[in-house]
NUDOKE-780191 format. One record per residue (C-alpha): x, y, z. Coordinates in steps of 0.2 Angstrom, whole numbers, plus 5000, padded with zeros to 4 digits. Example, Ala and Ser with C-alpha at 12.3 -4.5 7.8 and 13.67 -1.06 7.14 Angstrom:
// NUDOKE-780191
506249785039
506849955036
//
This chain:
// NUDOKE-780191
487148104706
487448174689
488948294687
489548414674
491248364667
491448494653
490748654647
491348754631
490748904620
490448854602
490049014592
488549084600
488048924609
488548854626
488848664626
488748574643
489248394644
488548294659
488748114666
487048044672
487047874681
485847734679
484147744686
483547914680
482147944667
482348124664
483648264667
483648454667
484948584666
484648744677
485548914677
485649054689
486549224690
486149234709
485749064718
484849164732
483449214720
483249044712
483648934697
482948934679
482648774670
483448804652
483548634644
482748464648
482548294640
482048114643
483147964647
482947774646
483547734664
485247684657
486947764662
487447894649
488248054643
487048194640
487448354630
486448514633
486548654620
485748834622
486149014617
487349124625
486249274627
486049304645
487249324660
487549154669
488649124684
488048954690
487448794682
486748634689
486048474683
484448384691
483948204687
482448104693
481347944691
479948034682
479848054663
478848214665
479848364660
479748544667
479348694655
480948744647
481448854633
482448714624
482048534622
482248494603
483548374596
484748514593
484748564611
484748394620
485648224616
486148074625
487347934622
487447774632
489147754641
490247814655
491447954658
493247904662
494148024673
495748074664
496848024679
496147844677
496247824659
497547684660
496647594674
496147404672
494447434679
493647604675
493347704691
491547754686
490247674675
490447514664
491847394663
492047384644
491647204644
490047214654
488347244648
487247404652
486247294663
487647274675
487847464677
486047474680
486147344694
487647434702
486647594702
485147514709
486147434723
487047594728
485447694727
484647564739
485947514752
487047674751
486847854749
486947834730
488347794719
490147864723
491647844712
492547734725
490947624728
490547594710
492347544707
492347424722
490747344716
491447324698
493047244706
492347124718
490547094712
488847134718
488646984730
490347014738
490047194740
488347164749
489247034760
490547164765
489147284770
488247154781
489847094789
490047184806
491947164804
492747304794
493647254778
495347314775
494747434761
493347514771
494247634783
494147804776
495547924781
494648074775
493048034785
494148004801
494948174798
493348264795
492448184810
493748234821
493448414817
491648394825
492248354842
493248414856
494048344872
493348394888
494448384904
493348334919
493448464933
492648504949
492148674953
492048764970
490948924970
491749064980
490449184975
488649134969
487049214963
485949284976
487249344988
487149514995
488149654987
488349844990
487849944976
487850124970
486750194956
487750284942
486850454944
488550524947
490350464948
490750364964
492250404975
493950364966
494350224979
492650134977
493449974971
494749964984
494749834998
494649965012
493350075005
491950115016
490350055007
489150065022
488150205015
487850114999
486250014996
486249824999
485449694988
485649514982
486349484964
485849484950
485449664947
484349734934
482649784928
481849634936
481349534921
481549354929
483449364929
483649494943
483449484962
483749674965
482649774954
483249944947
481550024943
482250194941
483650164929
482750174912
482450344904
480650394901
479950554894
478550644903
476750584898
475050644902
474950494915
476750484921
478150604926
479850604917
481150484923
482950534919
483750364922
485550324923
486850224912
487850134925
487850034941
489350004953
489349854964
490549774977
490649624988
491949575001
492249395003
493549275011
494749155004
495749025014
497348955006
497349044990
499048964985
498048794983
496948874969
497548804952
496248894941
495149034944
493649084933
492649244934
490949194927
489749334923
488049354915
487949534909
486949664899
487749764890
489549804896
490649794912
492349814920
492749694935
494049724948
494849614961
495649704976
495649864965
496549784950
495549754933
495249564929
494049574915
492949684904
491749684889
491049824878
491949964887
493550044882
494750154892
494250234908
492350214909
491450354919
489750344926
488950414910
489950314898
488950204886
489350024882
490050004865
488649894859
487149794866
487449614874
485949514879
486049414896
485649234897
487249134893
488549174907
490349204900
491949134908
493449234910
495049134915
495849254928
497149124934
498549234929
497849364941
498049244956
499349354963
498049484967
497149374979
497449394998
497349275012
495749315021
494749475015
494649514997
493449624987
492649604970
492049764962
491149784946
490449934935
489049884923
488450004909
487050004897
487250054879
485950184880
484750274893
483250194884
483950024885
482549894889
483649794901
485249794912
485949634920
487449594930
487649414939
489449384944
490149224951
491949174956
492348994953
493848884958
494148744945
495148594949
495548454936
495048284941
496148124939
494948064925
495248034907
494648164895
492848144888
492448154869
491148284866
490248344850
490348524848
488448574844
486848514836
487448564819
489048454821
487948304824
486948344808
488648364799
489248194806
487748104798
488048184782
489948154782
489647974785
488447974771
489748044759
491347974765
490947804774
491447644765
490247554776
488747634768
487447514774
487947544792
487747734789
486047714781
485447604795
486047714808
485047854801
483547734799
483647684817
483847864823
482347914814
481347764819
481747794838
481447984835
481748114849
481848304849
483348404853
482348564857
481348474870
482948414878
483548584879
481948654887
482048514900
483848544905
483548734906
482248704919
483248584930
483848644947
485348594958
485048524975
485148694983
483648754972
484648854960
484548854941
485748714936
486348774920
486348914907
485548894890
487248874882
487648724893
485948654891
486148654872
487848564873
487248434885
485648404874
486748384859
487848254868
486348154873
485748154855
487548104849
487747964861
486047894856
486447904837
488147834840
487447674849
486247654834
487747674822
488847554831
487347424833
486547464816
486747284811
486547204828
485047144838
483447244838
483147194856
484647294861
484147444850
482347444858
483047424876
484347554874
483147684866
481947654881
483247694894
484147834884
484048004893
483448084877
481947964875
481547974893
481348164892
480648174875
479148054878
478948114896
479347954905
480348064917
478548124923
477947944925
477547914943
476547784952
475147904957
474947984940
475647864926
476047954910
475547844895
476547944882
478047824880
477047664884
475947714869
477347754857
478447604861
476947494855
476347604841
477947684833
479347574839
478847394842
477147334836
476447464824
474747554824
473347444832
474347284829
473847164843
473747284857
472347394865
472147544877
472247424892
473947364887
474547544886
473847584903
474647424911
476347464902
476347644908
476247574926
477647454922
478747604916
478347714931
479947764941
480947774925
482047934925
483748004923
485148064933
486948134930
488448034935
490348054934
491047984918
491947844926
490347794936
489247774920
488847594918
489047514900
487547444891
486647334895
487047344913
486547534913
484747464908
484647304918
485547364934
485347554934
485647684947
484347714960
485047864969
484848044963
486248134956
486648244971
486848134987
487248215004
487248175023
486548315033
487148335051
486048455062
487448465075
487048645079
485348595086
484448745079
482848655078
482448695096
481748855104
481749015094
481149195099
479749255088
478849425085
477149435077
477149565062
475849685068
477149815067
479049845064
480049745076
481449885077
480750045068
481550205065
480550365064
480950475048
479750615048
478050545051
478450375045
479150225054
480350135042
481149965045
482849935051
483949775055
484249815073
483149665077
484249555068
485849605078
486649505092
486449645104
484549665102
483449635117
482249505112
481649455130
479949525127
479749415111
478749255112
479649085113
479248935102
479948775094
480148775075
479248745064
478048885067
476448925058
474648895057
474748715064
474048615050
475048455055
476648535050
477048655064
477548635082
477148815087
475448875082
474949045077
473149035079
472849225078
473849255062
472549235048
471749405043
472749495056
474549505051
475649455036
477349425044
478349355058
480149375064
481249245072
482949245081
484049105087
485649125096
487048995094
488948965096
490148885084
491948825084
492948855068
491748865053
493148835041
493348665048
491648615042
491348535025
489848635020
488848735032
487148765025
485548855031
484048735026
482348825026
480648745023
479448885021
477748955016
477749085007
479349185008
480749225019
482349335021
483849265032
485149365041
486649315050
487249445064
486249575056
486849545038
485649475024
486349305018
484949245007
483049265003
481849154993
481349214976
479649254982
480349394992
481249474977
480949664974
480149684992
481549794999
483049775010
482449755023
480549735018
479249825029
478249715041
476649725030
477449685013
476749535005
477749394997
477549404978
477149224975
476649074984
477748924990
477148774999
478148715014
478048535006
478948604990
480848604988
481748685003
482948835001
484748805004
485948945008
487748905008
488649005022
490448975015
490549155010
489749225026
491049145038
491749315041
490149365049
490249215062
491049245079
491949095086
491449015103
491149075116
490449225108
488549215102
487949225084
486149265079
485249185065
483649295061
482249265049
480749365043
479349265035
477949335024
476349275017
475649315000
474049395008
473449425025
472049295023
473249165016
472748985021
474448945029
476149005035
477548895040
479448915043
480648775048
482548835048
483948725052
485848755051
486648595045
488348535040
488148445023
489348315018
489548255000
489348064998
490447964986
489747974968
488748134971
488648264957
487548414954
486348424939
487348574933
489048494934
489748514916
490948364919
489448234921
488548124909
486648094909
486147914911
484647804916
483947804934
482647694941
481647774956
480947624966
479847744977
478947804961
478647634954
476947554954
477147384962
475447314959
475147164947
474947194929
474347094914
474747134896
474047064880
472746974890
471746834883
473046804869
474346674867
475646804871
474846854887
476146924900
475846934918
476947044930
476746994948
476547114962
477747184975
479347194964
480147314976
481747404976
482847394960
481847234955
480447344950
481447394934
481147224928
479247254926
479547354910
481147264904
480147094904
478947174893
480247244881
481047064881
479346994877
479047124863
480647074854
479946894851
478146954847
477546924830
476847104829
478647174831
479347054818
477947114806
478147294809
480047304808
480147194793
478847304784
479847464789
481447384782
480547334766
479847514764
481647584767
482547474755
481347404742
479647484741
478347584751
476947484743
476647374758
475947414775
475347304790
473547324783
473947274766
475047134772
473747064784
472347074770
473647004757
473247154745
475047214743
475947174727
476346984727
478247004726
478147114741
477046984750
478346854746
479746954752
478846994768
478546814771
480346764768
480946904780
479746844794
//
């Protein structure tokens, strides 16, 4: 690039001296007093394409804070005030940096004994295979010669002069070291809390362990206005003025919530995290002692405003390990007050979690900070790398096998863990999407001068590509053609180059079952094993033991009325007496689950339900030994359309389709959305409800109320099971931040029929039927291997490389018709 090496004031004229490298046909000096408002061209002139020293002269008659020089390949000049000989001159030559005046070889520009043609050759070379001439690279070419420099760039081994300490230092600033950990959740979203609306100050002891909160309302977290991130809706919290159609609503600024929980062996906890998603401010207390706060100062009363707004969406971690001394063996209480910044605020949210974090005996993982760091990495290598061709090709391959960061983020944000909960926050999704993109780019960088077949196969199996072109949606019953089309059109053959629509359809079937999963860093397979012998199991792997035998006979009550009503005035309101262990259910019906309409998925048939009643109520008594001895006690519920589950009269969980329906909901309330019994079941972890369980020989009662979306719904079904879920080796949840994404092949989703590609040509490829199990992955891999040696791939990739490094005046069409420039046709023939 051109650069200004001297400016001076001569009388009433400003004189600017500039070095312009070879290869440019014009140059312009631009000035600005405020770069935010733009640049003004002031002097311009034409060049001959040779390296030279340019002098710009113009009057000192206006304020100037900034100057810059632009140069380009066109001889056409912009409109400027000054162009005459008195304002623009050029002298062939080079600028010698003062610190290099005594050097044997000038660090920039011409060796004095060389011709101007040699300078043009160096400039041309570095503008083609590098990111333009740099001081160090020009000097190195002058020192060793053009041919030797090209050989050094093509050699996969690094020469002793190529490492760049400055690049190494600057790259390191873009990464961090992640210590793999495992998290145990002691308090999760959706668990039942007691809450008190901040219309007045709660009792002074409200955050103490022994405070009686039985008169407080109960509801699942999160709490808020109900805008898709809340399960308990506070519809009366926002202030509204009176209108002609609606009465005034005074609203309130704060909410006070508390939840008791049990911890066993707190001395074994090494790190404890309070994770909270909030809007706008809060103070959290553990056993009455403050552990975290945000946007609130001092003693916050019920009518205190948060200092400023804070949008929910990305949970914040507070490390409260130093507060471990507050925790008790057995019962504990977490209490939180949350405040809005104004009565008219359009939202409030509080979703608290308590997380135990334990470091794993695994080496730290290198992670890039964010997507801007990845962009900086590419630029830094362009500026500082001494292996310029490798840096240029890495970006070339990254653009050739293009993917989209935003689509990766959207996909990850929609993922669920095995229990049906949202797997990660938006912040985590952005970091993991960046990591995927970096790992893909890094492979292209490390293999930029390697084998195209490796690049093609790696790209096909990279999580970022599998997500971007929808191959994660490609299943045998509905093949998705997106990736099959693009690997032929954009990555391998080029548009309409010896393939047709039938080939796309057959290839889409071959790629069916290609997907992704998360794995522990130590379990991730290296390439090419990751592609040719991929994982077939899903990320989270468990063995469920139904040893409590809850799949047998249950008592059930048809929802024609409340099962245990309480009369208040003239109204019969719902209570939870029916869910208590002492409730007399001898008059209830008996049936084996699942219970429903009987359309091939139920054992007990409700033939009279449709158009008569919306809900049913179930109870099942069971005994249990020490629940703390169980690995993971879960309530597994297959349902249609919504349910709420209770353990010994206390709510332990509900489907999202029953949010905002009350606690408990009336018998005739409708589920707020549909859910098919064949869809993903609900999983409720009972670890935080063990205090509700009575050890054998006492009886416990599991109670469930089930609701349809409408009285005339076409189905209702409920199949609950209490299971002990045991984690298998290698299992990891989608949301575990210590995992890495990798390729997974799903044999059950693979099309096993015979397939034929490029039919009727000399390159016809037949895939035999019934490639079962992991062997099915070879259907598509065999096509990729065949594509690498196909003439269409050779033509397309050679054409793309010539377009990159030589000229864009050749295409597949002009090559096939032999109408491209003769020198490019000759070069293409030689390359092929």
